[in-house]
mmCIF file as Biopython writes it, N, C-alpha, C and O atoms, coordinates in Angstrom:
data_model
#
loop_
_atom_site.group_PDB
_atom_site.id
_atom_site.type_symbol
_atom_site.label_atom_id
_atom_site.label_alt_id
_atom_site.label_comp_id
_atom_site.label_asym_id
_atom_site.label_entity_id
_atom_site.label_seq_id
_atom_site.pdbx_PDB_ins_code
_atom_site.Cartn_x
_atom_site.Cartn_y
_atom_site.Cartn_z
_atom_site.occupancy
_atom_site.B_iso_or_equiv
_atom_site.auth_seq_id
_atom_site.auth_asym_id
_atom_site.pdbx_PDB_model_num
ATOM 1   N N  . MET A ? 1  ? 26.731  69.397  93.777  1.0 0.0 1  A 1 
ATOM 2   C CA . MET A ? 1  ? 25.549  69.086  94.555  1.0 0.0 1  A 1 
ATOM 3   C C  . MET A ? 1  ? 25.321  70.137  95.642  1.0 0.0 1  A 1 
ATOM 4   O O  . MET A ? 1  ? 24.182  70.522  95.908  1.0 0.0 1  A 1 
ATOM 5   N N  . GLU A ? 2  ? 26.404  70.598  96.266  1.0 0.0 2  A 1 
ATOM 6   C CA . GLU A ? 2  ? 26.265  71.614  97.314  1.0 0.0 2  A 1 
ATOM 7   C C  . GLU A ? 2  ? 25.672  72.902  96.751  1.0 0.0 2  A 1 
ATOM 8   O O  . GLU A ? 2  ? 24.874  73.569  97.409  1.0 0.0 2  A 1 
ATOM 9   N N  . THR A ? 3  ? 26.072  73.241  95.529  1.0 0.0 3  A 1 
ATOM 10  C CA . THR A ? 3  ? 25.564  74.458  94.905  1.0 0.0 3  A 1 
ATOM 11  C C  . THR A ? 3  ? 24.058  74.353  94.683  1.0 0.0 3  A 1 
ATOM 12  O O  . THR A ? 3  ? 23.312  75.299  94.937  1.0 0.0 3  A 1 
ATOM 13  N N  . ILE A ? 4  ? 23.625  73.191  94.206  1.0 0.0 4  A 1 
ATOM 14  C CA . ILE A ? 4  ? 22.190  72.995  93.985  1.0 0.0 4  A 1 
ATOM 15  C C  . ILE A ? 4  ? 21.443  73.079  95.310  1.0 0.0 4  A 1 
ATOM 16  O O  . ILE A ? 4  ? 20.366  73.672  95.374  1.0 0.0 4  A 1 
ATOM 17  N N  . SER A ? 5  ? 21.993  72.503  96.354  1.0 0.0 5  A 1 
ATOM 18  C CA . SER A ? 5  ? 21.360  72.544  97.673  1.0 0.0 5  A 1 
ATOM 19  C C  . SER A ? 5  ? 21.272  73.974  98.188  1.0 0.0 5  A 1 
ATOM 20  O O  . SER A ? 5  ? 20.246  74.378  98.734  1.0 0.0 5  A 1 
ATOM 21  N N  . ALA A ? 6  ? 22.337  74.732  98.016  1.0 0.0 6  A 1 
ATOM 22  C CA . ALA A ? 6  ? 22.346  76.129  98.467  1.0 0.0 6  A 1 
ATOM 23  C C  . ALA A ? 6  ? 21.328  76.942  97.681  1.0 0.0 6  A 1 
ATOM 24  O O  . ALA A ? 6  ? 20.618  77.770  98.251  1.0 0.0 6  A 1 
ATOM 25  N N  . MET A ? 7  ? 21.253  76.709  96.377  1.0 0.0 7  A 1 
ATOM 26  C CA . MET A ? 7  ? 20.292  77.435  95.546  1.0 0.0 7  A 1 
ATOM 27  C C  . MET A ? 7  ? 18.862  77.067  95.946  1.0 0.0 7  A 1 
ATOM 28  O O  . MET A ? 7  ? 17.982  77.927  95.994  1.0 0.0 7  A 1 
ATOM 29  N N  . THR A ? 8  ? 18.640  75.792  96.229  1.0 0.0 8  A 1 
ATOM 30  C CA . THR A ? 8  ? 17.315  75.344  96.648  1.0 0.0 8  A 1 
ATOM 31  C C  . THR A ? 8  ? 16.922  76.012  97.956  1.0 0.0 8  A 1 
ATOM 32  O O  . THR A ? 8  ? 15.773  76.425  98.116  1.0 0.0 8  A 1 
ATOM 33  N N  . GLU A ? 9  ? 17.848  76.124  98.883  1.0 0.0 9  A 1 
ATOM 34  C CA . GLU A ? 9  ? 17.579  76.791  100.152 1.0 0.0 9  A 1 
ATOM 35  C C  . GLU A ? 9  ? 17.231  78.258  99.932  1.0 0.0 9  A 1 
ATOM 36  O O  . GLU A ? 9  ? 16.314  78.780  100.567 1.0 0.0 9  A 1 
ATOM 37  N N  . GLN A ? 10 ? 17.955  78.926  99.035  1.0 0.0 10 A 1 
ATOM 38  C CA . GLN A ? 10 ? 17.685  80.330  98.756  1.0 0.0 10 A 1 
ATOM 39  C C  . GLN A ? 10 ? 16.313  80.511  98.117  1.0 0.0 10 A 1 
ATOM 40  O O  . GLN A ? 10 ? 15.571  81.424  98.480  1.0 0.0 10 A 1 
ATOM 41  N N  . VAL A ? 11 ? 15.980  79.650  97.172  1.0 0.0 11 A 1 
ATOM 42  C CA . VAL A ? 11 ? 14.682  79.737  96.504  1.0 0.0 11 A 1 
ATOM 43  C C  . VAL A ? 11 ? 13.564  79.481  97.516  1.0 0.0 11 A 1 
ATOM 44  O O  . VAL A ? 11 ? 12.545  80.171  97.503  1.0 0.0 11 A 1 
ATOM 45  N N  . THR A ? 12 ? 13.751  78.506  98.378  1.0 0.0 12 A 1 
ATOM 46  C CA . THR A ? 12 ? 12.752  78.196  99.395  1.0 0.0 12 A 1 
ATOM 47  C C  . THR A ? 12 ? 12.574  79.361  100.351 1.0 0.0 12 A 1 
ATOM 48  O O  . THR A ? 12 ? 11.444  79.717  100.688 1.0 0.0 12 A 1 
ATOM 49  N N  . ALA A ? 13 ? 13.665  79.959  100.791 1.0 0.0 13 A 1 
ATOM 50  C CA . ALA A ? 13 ? 13.586  81.105  101.701 1.0 0.0 13 A 1 
ATOM 51  C C  . ALA A ? 13 ? 12.877  82.275  101.020 1.0 0.0 13 A 1 
ATOM 52  O O  . ALA A ? 13 ? 12.040  82.941  101.631 1.0 0.0 13 A 1 
ATOM 53  N N  . HIS A ? 14 ? 13.212  82.520  99.763  1.0 0.0 14 A 1 
ATOM 54  C CA . HIS A ? 14 ? 12.583  83.616  99.031  1.0 0.0 14 A 1 
ATOM 55  C C  . HIS A ? 14 ? 11.086  83.354  98.851  1.0 0.0 14 A 1 
ATOM 56  O O  . HIS A ? 14 ? 10.271  84.266  98.994  1.0 0.0 14 A 1 
ATOM 57  N N  . ALA A ? 15 ? 10.730  82.115  98.541  1.0 0.0 15 A 1 
ATOM 58  C CA . ALA A ? 15 ? 9.318   81.760  98.373  1.0 0.0 15 A 1 
ATOM 59  C C  . ALA A ? 15 ? 8.565   81.978  99.676  1.0 0.0 15 A 1 
ATOM 60  O O  . ALA A ? 15 ? 7.429   82.454  99.669  1.0 0.0 15 A 1 
ATOM 61  N N  . SER A ? 16 ? 9.187   81.634  100.783 1.0 0.0 16 A 1 
ATOM 62  C CA . SER A ? 16 ? 8.549   81.831  102.092 1.0 0.0 16 A 1 
ATOM 63  C C  . SER A ? 16 ? 8.334   83.309  102.379 1.0 0.0 16 A 1 
ATOM 64  O O  . SER A ? 16 ? 7.275   83.702  102.869 1.0 0.0 16 A 1 
ATOM 65  N N  . GLU A ? 17 ? 9.332   84.126  102.077 1.0 0.0 17 A 1 
ATOM 66  C CA . GLU A ? 17 ? 9.206   85.575  102.267 1.0 0.0 17 A 1 
ATOM 67  C C  . GLU A ? 17 ? 8.095   86.141  101.375 1.0 0.0 17 A 1 
ATOM 68  O O  . GLU A ? 17 ? 7.303   86.978  101.808 1.0 0.0 17 A 1 
ATOM 69  N N  . THR A ? 18 ? 8.052   85.676  100.138 1.0 0.0 18 A 1 
ATOM 70  C CA . THR A ? 18 ? 7.037   86.137  99.200  1.0 0.0 18 A 1 
ATOM 71  C C  . THR A ? 18 ? 5.647   85.756  99.693  1.0 0.0 18 A 1 
ATOM 72  O O  . THR A ? 18 ? 4.715   86.557  99.622  1.0 0.0 18 A 1 
ATOM 73  N N  . TYR A ? 19 ? 5.511   84.531  100.192 1.0 0.0 19 A 1 
ATOM 74  C CA . TYR A ? 19 ? 4.219   84.071  100.703 1.0 0.0 19 A 1 
ATOM 75  C C  . TYR A ? 19 ? 3.789   84.910  101.902 1.0 0.0 19 A 1 
ATOM 76  O O  . TYR A ? 19 ? 2.626   85.300  102.004 1.0 0.0 19 A 1 
ATOM 77  N N  . THR A ? 20 ? 4.721   85.188  102.805 1.0 0.0 20 A 1 
ATOM 78  C CA . THR A ? 20 ? 4.415   86.002  103.982 1.0 0.0 20 A 1 
ATOM 79  C C  . THR A ? 20 ? 3.983   87.405  103.567 1.0 0.0 20 A 1 
ATOM 80  O O  . THR A ? 20 ? 3.023   87.949  104.112 1.0 0.0 20 A 1 
ATOM 81  N N  . SER A ? 21 ? 4.681   87.980  102.615 1.0 0.0 21 A 1 
ATOM 82  C CA . SER A ? 21 ? 4.317   89.307  102.109 1.0 0.0 21 A 1 
ATOM 83  C C  . SER A ? 21 ? 2.942   89.282  101.452 1.0 0.0 21 A 1 
ATOM 84  O O  . SER A ? 21 ? 2.148   90.208  101.619 1.0 0.0 21 A 1 
ATOM 85  N N  . SER A ? 22 ? 2.672   88.227  100.711 1.0 0.0 22 A 1 
ATOM 86  C CA . SER A ? 22 ? 1.379   88.095  100.050 1.0 0.0 22 A 1 
ATOM 87  C C  . SER A ? 22 ? 0.251   88.020  101.074 1.0 0.0 22 A 1 
ATOM 88  O O  . SER A ? 22 ? -0.800  88.635  100.890 1.0 0.0 22 A 1 
ATOM 89  N N  . GLU A ? 23 ? 0.465   87.272  102.145 1.0 0.0 23 A 1 
ATOM 90  C CA . GLU A ? 23 ? -0.551  87.188  103.201 1.0 0.0 23 A 1 
ATOM 91  C C  . GLU A ? 23 ? -0.804  88.559  103.826 1.0 0.0 23 A 1 
ATOM 92  O O  . GLU A ? 23 ? -1.950  88.942  104.060 1.0 0.0 23 A 1 
ATOM 93  N N  . ALA A ? 24 ? 0.269   89.289  104.091 1.0 0.0 24 A 1 
ATOM 94  C CA . ALA A ? 24 ? 0.133   90.631  104.675 1.0 0.0 24 A 1 
ATOM 95  C C  . ALA A ? 24 ? -0.621  91.551  103.723 1.0 0.0 24 A 1 
ATOM 96  O O  . ALA A ? 24 ? -1.463  92.338  104.155 1.0 0.0 24 A 1 
ATOM 97  N N  . ASN A ? 25 ? -0.326  91.457  102.436 1.0 0.0 25 A 1 
ATOM 98  C CA . ASN A ? 25 ? -1.021  92.276  101.441 1.0 0.0 25 A 1 
ATOM 99  C C  . ASN A ? 25 ? -2.504  91.938  101.385 1.0 0.0 25 A 1 
ATOM 100 O O  . ASN A ? 25 ? -3.342  92.833  101.269 1.0 0.0 25 A 1 
ATOM 101 N N  . GLN A ? 26 ? -2.831  90.652  101.468 1.0 0.0 26 A 1 
ATOM 102 C CA . GLN A ? 26 ? -4.233  90.245  101.448 1.0 0.0 26 A 1 
ATOM 103 C C  . GLN A ? 26 ? -4.976  90.814  102.653 1.0 0.0 26 A 1 
ATOM 104 O O  . GLN A ? 26 ? -6.121  91.250  102.530 1.0 0.0 26 A 1 
ATOM 105 N N  . LYS A ? 27 ? -4.334  90.811  103.808 1.0 0.0 27 A 1 
ATOM 106 C CA . LYS A ? 27 ? -4.959  91.376  105.006 1.0 0.0 27 A 1 
ATOM 107 C C  . LYS A ? 27 ? -5.166  92.880  104.842 1.0 0.0 27 A 1 
ATOM 108 O O  . LYS A ? 27 ? -6.200  93.416  105.241 1.0 0.0 27 A 1 
ATOM 109 N N  . SER A ? 28 ? -4.186  93.554  104.258 1.0 0.0 28 A 1 
ATOM 110 C CA . SER A ? 28 ? -4.315  94.998  104.023 1.0 0.0 28 A 1 
ATOM 111 C C  . SER A ? 28 ? -5.456  95.297  103.063 1.0 0.0 28 A 1 
ATOM 112 O O  . SER A ? 28 ? -6.244  96.215  103.293 1.0 0.0 28 A 1 
ATOM 113 N N  . VAL A ? 29 ? -5.542  94.528  101.995 1.0 0.0 29 A 1 
ATOM 114 C CA . VAL A ? 29 ? -6.604  94.729  101.009 1.0 0.0 29 A 1 
ATOM 115 C C  . VAL A ? 29 ? -7.968  94.491  101.656 1.0 0.0 29 A 1 
ATOM 116 O O  . VAL A ? 29 ? -8.906  95.249  101.406 1.0 0.0 29 A 1 
ATOM 117 N N  . ALA A ? 30 ? -8.090  93.470  102.467 1.0 0.0 30 A 1 
ATOM 118 C CA . ALA A ? 30 ? -9.364  93.181  103.142 1.0 0.0 30 A 1 
ATOM 119 C C  . ALA A ? 30 ? -9.738  94.325  104.078 1.0 0.0 30 A 1 
ATOM 120 O O  . ALA A ? 30 ? -10.903 94.719  104.145 1.0 0.0 30 A 1 
ATOM 121 N N  . SER A ? 31 ? -8.766  94.852  104.790 1.0 0.0 31 A 1 
ATOM 122 C CA . SER A ? 31 ? -9.013  95.962  105.705 1.0 0.0 31 A 1 
ATOM 123 C C  . SER A ? 31 ? -9.458  97.214  104.945 1.0 0.0 31 A 1 
ATOM 124 O O  . SER A ? 31 ? -10.391 97.902  105.359 1.0 0.0 31 A 1 
ATOM 125 N N  . ILE A ? 32 ? -8.792  97.496  103.847 1.0 0.0 32 A 1 
ATOM 126 C CA . ILE A ? 32 ? -9.145  98.659  103.029 1.0 0.0 32 A 1 
ATOM 127 C C  . ILE A ? 32 ? -10.540 98.477  102.439 1.0 0.0 32 A 1 
ATOM 128 O O  . ILE A ? 32 ? -11.316 99.431  102.373 1.0 0.0 32 A 1 
ATOM 129 N N  . LYS A ? 33 ? -10.864 97.255  102.009 1.0 0.0 33 A 1 
ATOM 130 C CA . LYS A ? 33 ? -12.200 96.991  101.466 1.0 0.0 33 A 1 
ATOM 131 C C  . LYS A ? 33 ? -13.269 97.261  102.519 1.0 0.0 33 A 1 
ATOM 132 O O  . LYS A ? 33 ? -14.311 97.843  102.217 1.0 0.0 33 A 1 
ATOM 133 N N  . GLU A ? 34 ? -13.014 96.843  103.741 1.0 0.0 34 A 1 
ATOM 134 C CA . GLU A ? 34 ? -13.975 97.107  104.819 1.0 0.0 34 A 1 
ATOM 135 C C  . GLU A ? 34 ? -14.184 98.606  105.005 1.0 0.0 34 A 1 
ATOM 136 O O  . GLU A ? 34 ? -15.314 99.066  105.168 1.0 0.0 34 A 1 
ATOM 137 N N  . LEU A ? 35 ? -13.099 99.359  104.979 1.0 0.0 35 A 1 
ATOM 138 C CA . LEU A ? 35 ? -13.211 100.814 105.129 1.0 0.0 35 A 1 
ATOM 139 C C  . LEU A ? 35 ? -13.982 101.444 103.980 1.0 0.0 35 A 1 
ATOM 140 O O  . LEU A ? 35 ? -14.834 102.307 104.194 1.0 0.0 35 A 1 
ATOM 141 N N  . VAL A ? 36 ? -13.681 101.011 102.763 1.0 0.0 36 A 1 
ATOM 142 C CA . VAL A ? 36 ? -14.366 101.556 101.590 1.0 0.0 36 A 1 
ATOM 143 C C  . VAL A ? 36 ? -15.852 101.205 101.638 1.0 0.0 36 A 1 
ATOM 144 O O  . VAL A ? 36 ? -16.705 102.036 101.326 1.0 0.0 36 A 1 
ATOM 145 N N  . ASP A ? 37 ? -16.153 99.969  102.031 1.0 0.0 37 A 1 
ATOM 146 C CA . ASP A ? 37 ? -17.564 99.574  102.144 1.0 0.0 37 A 1 
ATOM 147 C C  . ASP A ? 37 ? -18.284 100.436 103.178 1.0 0.0 37 A 1 
ATOM 148 O O  . ASP A ? 37 ? -19.422 100.851 102.959 1.0 0.0 37 A 1 
ATOM 149 N N  . LYS A ? 38 ? -17.626 100.704 104.299 1.0 0.0 38 A 1 
ATOM 150 C CA . LYS A ? 38 ? -18.224 101.540 105.347 1.0 0.0 38 A 1 
ATOM 151 C C  . LYS A ? 38 ? -18.444 102.963 104.832 1.0 0.0 38 A 1 
ATOM 152 O O  . LYS A ? 38 ? -19.492 103.559 105.084 1.0 0.0 38 A 1 
ATOM 153 N N  . ILE A ? 39 ? -17.478 103.500 104.124 1.0 0.0 39 A 1 
ATOM 154 C CA . ILE A ? 39 ? -17.614 104.851 103.563 1.0 0.0 39 A 1 
ATOM 155 C C  . ILE A ? 39 ? -18.774 104.889 102.576 1.0 0.0 39 A 1 
ATOM 156 O O  . ILE A ? 39 ? -19.557 105.839 102.562 1.0 0.0 39 A 1 
ATOM 157 N N  . LYS A ? 40 ? -18.880 103.845 101.746 1.0 0.0 40 A 1 
ATOM 158 C CA . LYS A ? 40 ? -19.979 103.794 100.777 1.0 0.0 40 A 1 
ATOM 159 C C  . LYS A ? 40 ? -21.319 103.737 101.502 1.0 0.0 40 A 1 
ATOM 160 O O  . LYS A ? 40 ? -22.266 104.420 101.112 1.0 0.0 40 A 1 
ATOM 161 N N  . GLU A ? 41 ? -21.403 102.930 102.549 1.0 0.0 41 A 1 
ATOM 162 C CA . GLU A ? 41 ? -22.644 102.855 103.323 1.0 0.0 41 A 1 
ATOM 163 C C  . GLU A ? 41 ? -23.000 104.216 103.914 1.0 0.0 41 A 1 
ATOM 164 O O  . GLU A ? 41 ? -24.154 104.640 103.865 1.0 0.0 41 A 1 
ATOM 165 N N  . ASP A ? 42 ? -22.002 104.896 104.471 1.0 0.0 42 A 1 
ATOM 166 C CA . ASP A ? 42 ? -22.232 106.225 105.043 1.0 0.0 42 A 1 
ATOM 167 C C  . ASP A ? 42 ? -22.672 107.215 103.966 1.0 0.0 42 A 1 
ATOM 168 O O  . ASP A ? 42 ? -23.572 108.024 104.194 1.0 0.0 42 A 1 
ATOM 169 N N  . ALA A ? 43 ? -22.041 107.154 102.802 1.0 0.0 43 A 1 
ATOM 170 C CA . ALA A ? 43 ? -22.392 108.060 101.712 1.0 0.0 43 A 1 
ATOM 171 C C  . ALA A ? 43 ? -23.823 107.791 101.224 1.0 0.0 43 A 1 
ATOM 172 O O  . ALA A ? 43 ? -24.585 108.720 100.961 1.0 0.0 43 A 1 
ATOM 173 N N  . ASP A ? 44 ? -24.167 106.514 101.111 1.0 0.0 44 A 1 
ATOM 174 C CA . ASP A ? 44 ? -25.528 106.168 100.698 1.0 0.0 44 A 1 
ATOM 175 C C  . ASP A ? 44 ? -26.540 106.658 101.717 1.0 0.0 44 A 1 
ATOM 176 O O  . ASP A ? 44 ? -27.597 107.172 101.350 1.0 0.0 44 A 1 
ATOM 177 N N  . ARG A ? 45 ? -26.221 106.500 103.000 1.0 0.0 45 A 1 
ATOM 178 C CA . ARG A ? 45 ? -27.134 106.952 104.063 1.0 0.0 45 A 1 
ATOM 179 C C  . ARG A ? 45 ? -27.302 108.469 104.011 1.0 0.0 45 A 1 
ATOM 180 O O  . ARG A ? 45 ? -28.419 108.976 104.110 1.0 0.0 45 A 1 
ATOM 181 N N  . LEU A ? 46 ? -26.207 109.183 103.856 1.0 0.0 46 A 1 
ATOM 182 C CA . LEU A ? 46 ? -26.277 110.640 103.775 1.0 0.0 46 A 1 
ATOM 183 C C  . LEU A ? 46 ? -27.054 111.105 102.538 1.0 0.0 46 A 1 
ATOM 184 O O  . LEU A ? 46 ? -27.810 112.075 102.586 1.0 0.0 46 A 1 
ATOM 185 N N  . LYS A ? 47 ? -26.851 110.399 101.452 1.0 0.0 47 A 1 
ATOM 186 C CA . LYS A ? 47 ? -27.564 110.742 100.222 1.0 0.0 47 A 1 
ATOM 187 C C  . LYS A ? 47 ? -29.072 110.543 100.405 1.0 0.0 47 A 1 
ATOM 188 O O  . LYS A ? 47 ? -29.873 111.348 99.929  1.0 0.0 47 A 1 
ATOM 189 N N  . ALA A ? 48 ? -29.448 109.470 101.094 1.0 0.0 48 A 1 
ATOM 190 C CA . ALA A ? 48 ? -30.866 109.188 101.327 1.0 0.0 48 A 1 
ATOM 191 C C  . ALA A ? 48 ? -31.474 110.227 102.274 1.0 0.0 48 A 1 
ATOM 192 O O  . ALA A ? 48 ? -32.648 110.577 102.152 1.0 0.0 48 A 1 
ATOM 193 N N  . GLU A ? 49 ? -30.664 110.716 103.218 1.0 0.0 49 A 1 
ATOM 194 C CA . GLU A ? 49 ? -31.161 111.714 104.175 1.0 0.0 49 A 1 
ATOM 195 C C  . GLU A ? 49 ? -31.268 113.102 103.564 1.0 0.0 49 A 1 
ATOM 196 O O  . GLU A ? 49 ? -32.096 113.920 103.965 1.0 0.0 49 A 1 
ATOM 197 N N  . GLY A ? 50 ? -30.409 113.344 102.586 1.0 0.0 50 A 1 
ATOM 198 C CA . GLY A ? 50 ? -30.250 114.685 102.093 1.0 0.0 50 A 1 
ATOM 199 C C  . GLY A ? 50 ? -31.127 115.121 101.017 1.0 0.0 50 A 1 
ATOM 200 O O  . GLY A ? 50 ? -31.028 116.261 100.563 1.0 0.0 50 A 1 
#
C-alpha cells in the first residue's frame, strides 16, 4: 500500500509540473502570436504605403 501511495504522489507531482509547464507554454505562444500579428499589421501597412 505504501508503494502505491508513493507512486500516486509522484504521478500527482509530475502532473502538476506538466500542467504548470503547459500554462507557461500557452502564455509564450499567446505572446508570440501577438508579436506576429503586430508584424503582419506593420507589413500590411508598409505594403499599402509603398
